[in-house]
OpenMM code with the backbone's topology and positions (N, CA, C; nanometers):
from openmm import Vec3, app, unit

residues = "MET THR ILE THR THR SER ASN ASP SER GLY LEU GLY GLY ILE ILE PHE ARG ALA ASN THR LEU ASP ASN THR TYR TYR SER PHE LEU LEU ALA ARG ASP GLY SER TYR ALA LEU SER ARG SER ASP GLY ASP GLY VAL SER GLY PRO VAL GLN LEU LEU GLU ARG CYS CYS LEU SER ALA ILE GLU LYS GLY GLN GLY GLN ILE ASN THR ILE ALA VAL VAL VAL ILE GLY ASN ALA ILE THR LEU TYR VAL ASN HIS HIS GLU LEU ASN HIS VAL GLN ASP ASN LYS TYR SER ALA GLY PHE VAL GLY CYS VAL ALA THR ALA ILE ASN LYS PRO THR ASP VAL THR TYR ARG ASP VAL ARG ILE TRP ALA LEU GLY ASN PRO PRO LEU TYR GLN LEU ALA ASN GLN".split()
positions = [
    Vec3(0.0812, -0.1172, -0.0055),
    Vec3(-0.0119, 0.0017, 0.0025),
    Vec3(0.0801, 0.1198, 0.0066),
    Vec3(0.0560, 0.2253, -0.0850),
    Vec3(0.1146, 0.3429, -0.0956),
    Vec3(0.0374, 0.4569, -0.0927),
    Vec3(0.0462, 0.5446, 0.0011),
    Vec3(-0.0405, 0.6830, -0.0062),
    Vec3(0.0359, 0.7696, -0.1108),
    Vec3(-0.0254, 0.7856, -0.2199),
    Vec3(0.0628, 0.8625, -0.3204),
    Vec3(0.0079, 1.0065, -0.3313),
    Vec3(-0.1011, 1.0584, -0.3012),
    Vec3(-0.1503, 1.1837, -0.2917),
    Vec3(-0.2361, 1.2052, -0.1813),
    Vec3(-0.1917, 1.2998, -0.0746),
    Vec3(-0.2758, 1.3268, 0.0458),
    Vec3(-0.2181, 1.4490, 0.1026),
    Vec3(-0.3219, 1.4910, 0.1921),
    Vec3(-0.2807, 1.6067, 0.2926),
    Vec3(-0.2428, 1.5102, 0.4189),
    Vec3(-0.2158, 1.5854, 0.5266),
    Vec3(-0.1733, 1.4885, 0.6553),
    Vec3(-0.3004, 1.4175, 0.6925),
    Vec3(-0.4162, 1.4306, 0.6588),
    Vec3(-0.5351, 1.3543, 0.7078),
    Vec3(-0.5536, 1.2161, 0.6187),
    Vec3(-0.4783, 1.2005, 0.5149),
    Vec3(-0.5084, 1.0916, 0.4418),
    Vec3(-0.4634, 0.9537, 0.4907),
    Vec3(-0.5499, 0.8498, 0.4836),
    Vec3(-0.5328, 0.7225, 0.5335),
    Vec3(-0.5594, 0.6167, 0.4390),
    Vec3(-0.4948, 0.5025, 0.4489),
    Vec3(-0.5212, 0.3803, 0.3604),
    Vec3(-0.5144, 0.2568, 0.4322),
    Vec3(-0.5897, 0.1593, 0.3770),
    Vec3(-0.5853, 0.0299, 0.4552),
    Vec3(-0.6890, -0.0697, 0.4090),
    Vec3(-0.7276, -0.1651, 0.5095),
    Vec3(-0.8183, -0.2741, 0.4683),
    Vec3(-0.9380, -0.2548, 0.5449),
    Vec3(-1.0453, -0.2802, 0.4960),
    Vec3(-1.1726, -0.3093, 0.5718),
    Vec3(-1.2021, -0.4648, 0.5510),
    Vec3(-1.2629, -0.5126, 0.6521),
    Vec3(-1.2889, -0.6689, 0.6628),
    Vec3(-1.4098, -0.6878, 0.7465),
    Vec3(-1.4732, -0.8076, 0.7170),
    Vec3(-1.5948, -0.8436, 0.7829),
    Vec3(-1.7005, -0.7474, 0.7568),
    Vec3(-1.7037, -0.7034, 0.6355),
    Vec3(-1.7878, -0.5753, 0.5989),
    Vec3(-1.9157, -0.6285, 0.5525),
    Vec3(-2.0404, -0.5718, 0.5897),
    Vec3(-2.1711, -0.5899, 0.5528),
    Vec3(-2.2174, -0.4641, 0.4815),
    Vec3(-2.2420, -0.4682, 0.3539),
    Vec3(-2.2824, -0.3487, 0.2892),
    Vec3(-2.4447, -0.3129, 0.3193),
    Vec3(-2.5034, -0.4059, 0.3676),
    Vec3(-2.6583, -0.3690, 0.3982),
    Vec3(-2.6718, -0.2801, 0.5193),
    Vec3(-2.6051, -0.3183, 0.6300),
    Vec3(-2.6102, -0.2329, 0.7461),
    Vec3(-2.5001, -0.1526, 0.7774),
    Vec3(-2.3839, -0.1400, 0.6804),
    Vec3(-2.2735, -0.0482, 0.6803),
    Vec3(-2.1864, -0.0882, 0.8087),
    Vec3(-2.1695, -0.2120, 0.8441),
    Vec3(-2.0977, -0.2588, 0.9470),
    Vec3(-1.9633, -0.3125, 0.9052),
    Vec3(-1.8472, -0.2917, 0.9735),
    Vec3(-1.7246, -0.3426, 0.9311),
    Vec3(-1.6156, -0.3069, 1.0310),
    Vec3(-1.5068, -0.3881, 1.0129),
    Vec3(-1.3705, -0.3507, 1.0837),
    Vec3(-1.2779, -0.2775, 0.9923),
    Vec3(-1.2041, -0.1819, 1.0204),
    Vec3(-1.1083, -0.1142, 0.9399),
    Vec3(-0.9730, -0.1068, 1.0188),
    Vec3(-0.8678, -0.1381, 0.9195),
    Vec3(-0.7287, -0.1222, 0.9714),
    Vec3(-0.6704, -0.0168, 0.8888),
    Vec3(-0.6357, 0.1064, 0.9416),
    Vec3(-0.5910, 0.2151, 0.8637),
    Vec3(-0.4514, 0.2685, 0.8962),
    Vec3(-0.3607, 0.3104, 0.8076),
    Vec3(-0.2381, 0.3575, 0.8349),
    Vec3(-0.2552, 0.5065, 0.7667),
    Vec3(-0.1724, 0.5899, 0.8504),
    Vec3(-0.1520, 0.7355, 0.8117),
    Vec3(-0.0121, 0.7534, 0.7589),
    Vec3(0.0080, 0.8566, 0.7013),
    Vec3(0.1425, 0.9038, 0.6493),
    Vec3(0.2416, 0.9171, 0.7592),
    Vec3(0.1954, 0.9614, 0.8777),
    Vec3(0.2903, 0.9910, 0.9878),
    Vec3(0.3311, 0.8723, 1.0668),
    Vec3(0.2945, 0.7516, 1.0193),
    Vec3(0.3228, 0.6191, 1.0737),
    Vec3(0.2334, 0.5680, 1.1882),
    Vec3(0.1226, 0.6425, 1.1974),
    Vec3(0.0288, 0.5898, 1.3127),
    Vec3(-0.0651, 0.5011, 1.2337),
    Vec3(-0.1474, 0.4208, 1.3064),
    Vec3(-0.2439, 0.3282, 1.2821),
    Vec3(-0.3557, 0.3175, 1.3704),
    Vec3(-0.4640, 0.2583, 1.3221),
    Vec3(-0.5756, 0.2333, 1.4058),
    Vec3(-0.6593, 0.1204, 1.3545),
    Vec3(-0.7144, 0.0521, 1.4444),
    Vec3(-0.8193, -0.0541, 1.4127),
    Vec3(-0.9461, -0.0140, 1.4812),
    Vec3(-1.0403, 0.0019, 1.3871),
    Vec3(-1.1740, 0.0545, 1.4470),
    Vec3(-1.2960, -0.0473, 1.3992),
    Vec3(-1.4061, -0.0375, 1.4641),
    Vec3(-1.5255, -0.1124, 1.4200),
    Vec3(-1.6378, -0.0122, 1.4001),
    Vec3(-1.7015, -0.0221, 1.2892),
    Vec3(-1.8129, 0.0747, 1.2517),
    Vec3(-1.9358, -0.0276, 1.2685),
    Vec3(-2.0315, 0.0330, 1.3534),
    Vec3(-2.1494, -0.0337, 1.3887),
    Vec3(-2.2636, -0.0122, 1.3197),
    Vec3(-2.2472, 0.0993, 1.2152),
    Vec3(-2.3586, 0.1113, 1.1305),
    Vec3(-2.4730, 0.2129, 1.1693),
    Vec3(-2.4563, 0.2480, 1.2896),
    Vec3(-2.5650, 0.3427, 1.3462),
    Vec3(-2.5657, 0.4831, 1.2950),
    Vec3(-2.4642, 0.5296, 1.2413),
    Vec3(-2.4460, 0.6583, 1.1737),
    Vec3(-2.4440, 0.7816, 1.2752),
    Vec3(-2.4542, 0.7438, 1.4011),
    Vec3(-2.4493, 0.8518, 1.5091),
    Vec3(-2.3266, 0.8483, 1.5923),
    Vec3(-2.2871, 0.7339, 1.6498),
    Vec3(-2.1726, 0.7483, 1.7372),
    Vec3(-2.0370, 0.7351, 1.6707),
    Vec3(-2.0296, 0.7136, 1.5442),
    Vec3(-1.8912, 0.7043, 1.4783),
    Vec3(-1.8316, 0.5643, 1.5064),
    Vec3(-1.7148, 0.5384, 1.4579),
    Vec3(-1.6495, 0.4144, 1.4788),
    Vec3(-1.5923, 0.3844, 1.6215),
    Vec3(-1.5861, 0.2614, 1.6631),
    Vec3(-1.5443, 0.2265, 1.7985),
    Vec3(-1.3877, 0.2010, 1.7675),
    Vec3(-1.3113, 0.2797, 1.8506),
    Vec3(-1.1607, 0.2508, 1.8311),
    Vec3(-1.1222, 0.1325, 1.9099),
    Vec3(-1.0815, 0.0349, 1.8500),
    Vec3(-1.0319, -0.1087, 1.9102),
    Vec3(-0.8795, -0.0881, 1.9451),
    Vec3(-0.7999, -0.0295, 1.8655),
    Vec3(-0.6594, -0.0199, 1.8743),
    Vec3(-0.6171, 0.1212, 1.8240),
    Vec3(-0.5474, 0.1980, 1.8733),
    Vec3(-0.4797, 0.3227, 1.8104),
    Vec3(-0.3514, 0.3365, 1.8737),
    Vec3(-0.2435, 0.3733, 1.7817),
    Vec3(-0.1028, 0.3734, 1.8299),
    Vec3(-0.0488, 0.4876, 1.7435),
    Vec3(0.0566, 0.5397, 1.7830),
    Vec3(0.1275, 0.6460, 1.7105),
    Vec3(0.2686, 0.6030, 1.6725),
    Vec3(0.3058, 0.6159, 1.5405),
    Vec3(0.4490, 0.6272, 1.4898),
    Vec3(0.5337, 0.5026, 1.5216),
    Vec3(0.5041, 0.3957, 1.4840),
    Vec3(0.5819, 0.2772, 1.5311),
    Vec3(0.6997, 0.2719, 1.4032),
    Vec3(0.8033, 0.2191, 1.4456),
    Vec3(0.9255, 0.2172, 1.3491),
    Vec3(0.9111, 0.1256, 1.2335),
    Vec3(0.8314, 0.0300, 1.2592),
    Vec3(0.7946, -0.0709, 1.1462),
    Vec3(0.7130, -0.0008, 1.0294),
    Vec3(0.6563, 0.1085, 1.0420),
    Vec3(0.5725, 0.1676, 0.9420),
    Vec3(0.6612, 0.2705, 0.8731),
    Vec3(0.6749, 0.2617, 0.7339),
    Vec3(0.7252, 0.3512, 0.6631),
    Vec3(0.6551, 0.4729, 0.6478),
    Vec3(0.7246, 0.6054, 0.6949),
    Vec3(0.6441, 0.7312, 0.6986),
    Vec3(0.6647, 0.8160, 0.5714),
    Vec3(0.5645, 0.8915, 0.5442),
    Vec3(0.5570, 0.9945, 0.4455),
    Vec3(0.5043, 0.9521, 0.3223),
    Vec3(0.4681, 1.0420, 0.2431),
    Vec3(0.3993, 1.0280, 0.1065),
    Vec3(0.4878, 0.9498, 0.0160),
    Vec3(0.4373, 0.8511, -0.0512),
    Vec3(0.5045, 0.7741, -0.1543),
    Vec3(0.5791, 0.6547, -0.0914),
    Vec3(0.5541, 0.6194, 0.0448),
    Vec3(0.6433, 0.5174, 0.1045),
    Vec3(0.5447, 0.3842, 0.0852),
    Vec3(0.6078, 0.2748, 0.0528),
    Vec3(0.5375, 0.1518, 0.0578),
    Vec3(0.5326, 0.0900, 0.1882),
    Vec3(0.4119, 0.0318, 0.2248),
    Vec3(0.4028, -0.0407, 0.3403),
    Vec3(0.3164, -0.1607, 0.3050),
    Vec3(0.3703, -0.2809, 0.3430),
    Vec3(0.2971, -0.4095, 0.3336),
    Vec3(0.2091, -0.4222, 0.4543),
    Vec3(0.0782, -0.4306, 0.4181),
    Vec3(-0.0240, -0.4442, 0.5484),
    Vec3(-0.0977, -0.5708, 0.5336),
    Vec3(-0.1193, -0.6332, 0.6485),
    Vec3(-0.2015, -0.7558, 0.6587),
    Vec3(-0.2736, -0.7718, 0.7869),
    Vec3(-0.3820, -0.8189, 0.7760),
    Vec3(-0.4729, -0.8581, 0.8990),
    Vec3(-0.5035, -1.0089, 0.8991),
    Vec3(-0.4756, -1.0762, 1.0070),
    Vec3(-0.5176, -1.1999, 1.0111),
    Vec3(-0.6345, -1.2202, 1.1164),
    Vec3(-0.7359, -1.2810, 1.0852),
    Vec3(-0.8447, -1.2975, 1.1591),
    Vec3(-0.8846, -1.4465, 1.1824),
    Vec3(-0.8828, -1.4922, 1.3102),
    Vec3(-0.9152, -1.6282, 1.3193),
    Vec3(-1.0159, -1.6254, 1.4466),
    Vec3(-1.1438, -1.6565, 1.4116),
    Vec3(-1.2529, -1.6369, 1.5121),
    Vec3(-1.2617, -1.5164, 1.5632),
    Vec3(-1.2432, -1.4705, 1.6878),
    Vec3(-1.2612, -1.3336, 1.7395),
    Vec3(-1.1313, -1.2715, 1.7442),
    Vec3(-1.0201, -1.3343, 1.7138),
    Vec3(-0.8809, -1.2755, 1.7270),
    Vec3(-0.8462, -1.2049, 1.6069),
    Vec3(-0.8089, -1.0746, 1.6160),
    Vec3(-0.7526, -1.0025, 1.5027),
    Vec3(-0.6120, -0.9505, 1.5334),
    Vec3(-0.5293, -0.9878, 1.4347),
    Vec3(-0.3939, -0.9458, 1.4421),
    Vec3(-0.3424, -0.8778, 1.3144),
    Vec3(-0.2669, -0.7558, 1.3498),
    Vec3(-0.2353, -0.6615, 1.2532),
    Vec3(-0.0941, -0.6792, 1.2202),
    Vec3(-0.0612, -0.6551, 1.0980),
    Vec3(0.0880, -0.6530, 1.0558),
    Vec3(0.1184, -0.5487, 0.9610),
    Vec3(0.2482, -0.4874, 0.9769),
    Vec3(0.2950, -0.3892, 0.8840),
    Vec3(0.4378, -0.4438, 0.8429),
    Vec3(0.4734, -0.4486, 0.7141),
    Vec3(0.5984, -0.4874, 0.6779),
    Vec3(0.6613, -0.6035, 0.7455),
    Vec3(0.5756, -0.7018, 0.7630),
    Vec3(0.6117, -0.8433, 0.8252),
    Vec3(0.6153, -0.8263, 0.9717),
    Vec3(0.5944, -0.7234, 1.0314),
    Vec3(0.5987, -0.7115, 1.1784),
    Vec3(0.4599, -0.7045, 1.2463),
    Vec3(0.4426, -0.7963, 1.3456),
    Vec3(0.3232, -0.7828, 1.4239),
    Vec3(0.3135, -0.6526, 1.4778),
    Vec3(0.1951, -0.5855, 1.4654),
    Vec3(0.1977, -0.4566, 1.5546),
    Vec3(0.1241, -0.4710, 1.6799),
    Vec3(0.0096, -0.5361, 1.6682),
    Vec3(-0.0748, -0.5618, 1.7788),
    Vec3(-0.1862, -0.6536, 1.7496),
    Vec3(-0.2593, -0.6929, 1.8579),
    Vec3(-0.3771, -0.7839, 1.8354),
    Vec3(-0.4831, -0.7412, 1.9315),
    Vec3(-0.6142, -0.7939, 1.9124),
    Vec3(-0.7299, -0.7634, 1.9928),
    Vec3(-0.8232, -0.8679, 1.9584),
    Vec3(-0.9230, -0.8945, 2.0533),
    Vec3(-1.0197, -0.9823, 2.0483),
    Vec3(-1.1562, -0.9094, 2.0312),
    Vec3(-1.2387, -0.9375, 1.9440),
    Vec3(-1.3666, -0.8693, 1.9298),
    Vec3(-1.4582, -0.9605, 1.8594),
    Vec3(-1.5607, -0.9937, 1.9062),
    Vec3(-1.6740, -1.0862, 1.8581),
    Vec3(-1.7995, -1.0357, 1.7968),
    Vec3(-1.7796, -0.8878, 1.7737),
    Vec3(-1.9063, -0.8254, 1.7194),
    Vec3(-1.9541, -0.8865, 1.5858),
    Vec3(-1.8601, -0.8868, 1.4833),
    Vec3(-1.8841, -0.9332, 1.3459),
    Vec3(-1.8031, -1.0788, 1.3178),
    Vec3(-1.8550, -1.1718, 1.2403),
    Vec3(-1.7776, -1.2880, 1.2211),
    Vec3(-1.7641, -1.3223, 1.0670),
    Vec3(-1.8317, -1.2432, 0.9843),
    Vec3(-1.8219, -1.2724, 0.8442),
    Vec3(-1.8519, -1.1467, 0.7651),
    Vec3(-1.8142, -1.1387, 0.6421),
    Vec3(-1.8372, -1.0205, 0.5474),
    Vec3(-1.7304, -1.0192, 0.4388),
    Vec3(-1.7404, -0.9170, 0.3644),
    Vec3(-1.6589, -0.8803, 0.2605),
    Vec3(-1.5104, -0.8123, 0.3074),
    Vec3(-1.4187, -0.8360, 0.2132),
    Vec3(-1.2873, -0.7613, 0.2499),
    Vec3(-1.2608, -0.6572, 0.1400),
    Vec3(-1.2011, -0.5558, 0.1588),
    Vec3(-1.1658, -0.4481, 0.0690),
    Vec3(-1.0422, -0.3501, 0.0936),
    Vec3(-1.0082, -0.2784, 0.0154),
    Vec3(-0.9046, -0.1816, 0.0227),
    Vec3(-0.9748, -0.0427, 0.0339),
    Vec3(-0.9131, 0.0485, 0.1210),
    Vec3(-0.9618, 0.1728, 0.1584),
    Vec3(-0.8881, 0.2865, 0.1368),
    Vec3(-0.9243, 0.4070, 0.0774),
    Vec3(-0.8531, 0.5260, 0.0920),
    Vec3(-0.9612, 0.6382, 0.1353),
    Vec3(-0.9136, 0.6970, 0.2542),
    Vec3(-1.0145, 0.7964, 0.2992),
    Vec3(-0.9417, 0.9244, 0.3564),
    Vec3(-1.0017, 1.0272, 0.3802),
    Vec3(-0.9368, 1.1507, 0.4323),
    Vec3(-1.0514, 1.2339, 0.4963),
    Vec3(-0.9962, 1.3243, 0.5873),
    Vec3(-1.0903, 1.4076, 0.6643),
    Vec3(-1.1275, 1.5253, 0.5810),
    Vec3(-1.0314, 1.5986, 0.5132),
    Vec3(-1.0550, 1.7206, 0.4379),
    Vec3(-1.0341, 1.7126, 0.2988),
    Vec3(-0.9298, 1.6471, 0.2423),
    Vec3(-0.9025, 1.6636, 0.1016),
    Vec3(-0.8963, 1.5258, 0.0389),
    Vec3(-0.9103, 1.5147, -0.0866),
    Vec3(-0.8967, 1.3666, -0.1507),
    Vec3(-0.7608, 1.3182, -0.1271),
    Vec3(-0.7580, 1.1811, -0.1211),
    Vec3(-0.6470, 1.0872, -0.1054),
    Vec3(-0.6325, 0.9934, -0.2036),
    Vec3(-0.5224, 0.9658, -0.2560),
    Vec3(-0.5029, 0.8511, -0.3527),
    Vec3(-0.4110, 0.7641, -0.2871),
    Vec3(-0.4452, 0.6406, -0.2766),
    Vec3(-0.3783, 0.5164, -0.2396),
    Vec3(-0.3693, 0.4110, -0.3416),
    Vec3(-0.2495, 0.3596, -0.3661),
    Vec3(-0.2241, 0.2588, -0.4389),
    Vec3(-0.2004, 0.1300, -0.3870),
    Vec3(-0.2750, 0.0211, -0.4328),
    Vec3(-0.2585, -0.1161, -0.3866),
    Vec3(-0.2003, -0.1990, -0.4897),
    Vec3(-0.1001, -0.2914, -0.4637),
    Vec3(-0.0466, -0.3948, -0.5605),
    Vec3(-0.0354, -0.5309, -0.4979),
    Vec3(-0.0355, -0.6191, -0.5660),
    Vec3(-0.0130, -0.7599, -0.5211),
    Vec3(-0.1131, -0.7954, -0.4001),
    Vec3(-0.2484, -0.7674, -0.4169),
    Vec3(-0.3354, -0.7943, -0.3146),
    Vec3(-0.3647, -0.9367, -0.3182),
    Vec3(-0.3741, -0.9985, -0.1913),
    Vec3(-0.4010, -1.1445, -0.1755),
    Vec3(-0.5001, -1.1579, -0.0700),
    Vec3(-0.5922, -1.2627, -0.0723),
    Vec3(-0.6848, -1.3018, 0.0235),
    Vec3(-0.6770, -1.4412, 0.0521),
    Vec3(-0.6459, -1.4941, 0.1506),
    Vec3(-0.6531, -1.6371, 0.1948),
    Vec3(-0.7551, -1.6977, 0.2849),
    Vec3(-0.7919, -1.7845, 0.2687),
    Vec3(-0.8563, -1.8751, 0.3694),
    Vec3(-0.7397, -1.9543, 0.4433),
    Vec3(-0.7132, -1.9353, 0.5661),
    Vec3(-0.5950, -1.9912, 0.6259),
    Vec3(-0.5706, -2.1307, 0.5974),
    Vec3(-0.4615, -2.1821, 0.5598),
    Vec3(-0.4278, -2.3288, 0.5406),
    Vec3(-0.4454, -2.3596, 0.3924),
    Vec3(-0.4849, -2.2512, 0.3054),
    Vec3(-0.5095, -2.2669, 0.1607),
    Vec3(-0.4212, -2.1759, 0.0822),
    Vec3(-0.4166, -2.1838, -0.0536),
    Vec3(-0.3553, -2.0749, -0.1330),
    Vec3(-0.4549, -1.9735, -0.1519),
    Vec3(-0.4132, -1.8601, -0.2102),
    Vec3(-0.4851, -1.7453, -0.2108),
    Vec3(-0.6179, -1.7744, -0.2726),
    Vec3(-0.7238, -1.7109, -0.2116),
    Vec3(-0.8760, -1.7250, -0.2825),
    Vec3(-0.8706, -1.6289, -0.4045),
    Vec3(-0.7921, -1.5154, -0.3742),
    Vec3(-0.7941, -1.4102, -0.4904),
    Vec3(-0.6673, -1.3291, -0.4779),
    Vec3(-0.6187, -1.3119, -0.5933),
    Vec3(-0.4967, -1.2400, -0.6027),
    Vec3(-0.5118, -1.1356, -0.7278),
    Vec3(-0.4749, -1.0174, -0.6936),
    Vec3(-0.4711, -0.8928, -0.7946),
    Vec3(-0.3381, -0.8887, -0.8299),
    Vec3(-0.3001, -0.9153, -0.9480),
    Vec3(-0.1600, -0.9274, -1.0036),
    Vec3(-0.1079, -0.7855, -1.0132),
    Vec3(0.0150, -0.7535, -1.0054),
    Vec3(0.0724, -0.6179, -1.0386),
    Vec3(0.0178, -0.5671, -1.1725),
    Vec3(-0.0129, -0.4475, -1.1818),
    Vec3(-0.0668, -0.3900, -1.3029),
    Vec3(0.0218, -0.2645, -1.3406),
] * unit.nanometer
topology = app.Topology()
chain = topology.addChain("A")
for resn in residues:
    res = topology.addResidue(resn, chain)
    for name in ("N", "CA", "C"):
        topology.addAtom(name, app.Element.getBySymbol(name[0]), res)
């Protein structure tokens, strides 16, 4: 994942266990400053996302615009583990959602953000990739 165009509020990452009917999902987001967050959207449209993990500026995360970060989420049951550049960042347990879609996300608070993804892979653990988006 590479944040290619952004102001300081630009984020890129992964959403998972997403349900488009009720707008519920988990999101793992990285910022250009090296911070990251894991949150859960409960779809109520009022309270905003529930922050499950939030940390600032870890050395495993490449900082700045145009830097490449390999991101991964491993979810087994209610255990969620986050990785950046092959380093485990953190883990948490949450059993609110157990299934759903997976996707890549680019978001910002104030201005447009462009995030590039390449070599995207999704696995059911113990199997070869279920889906792979080749480098383009």
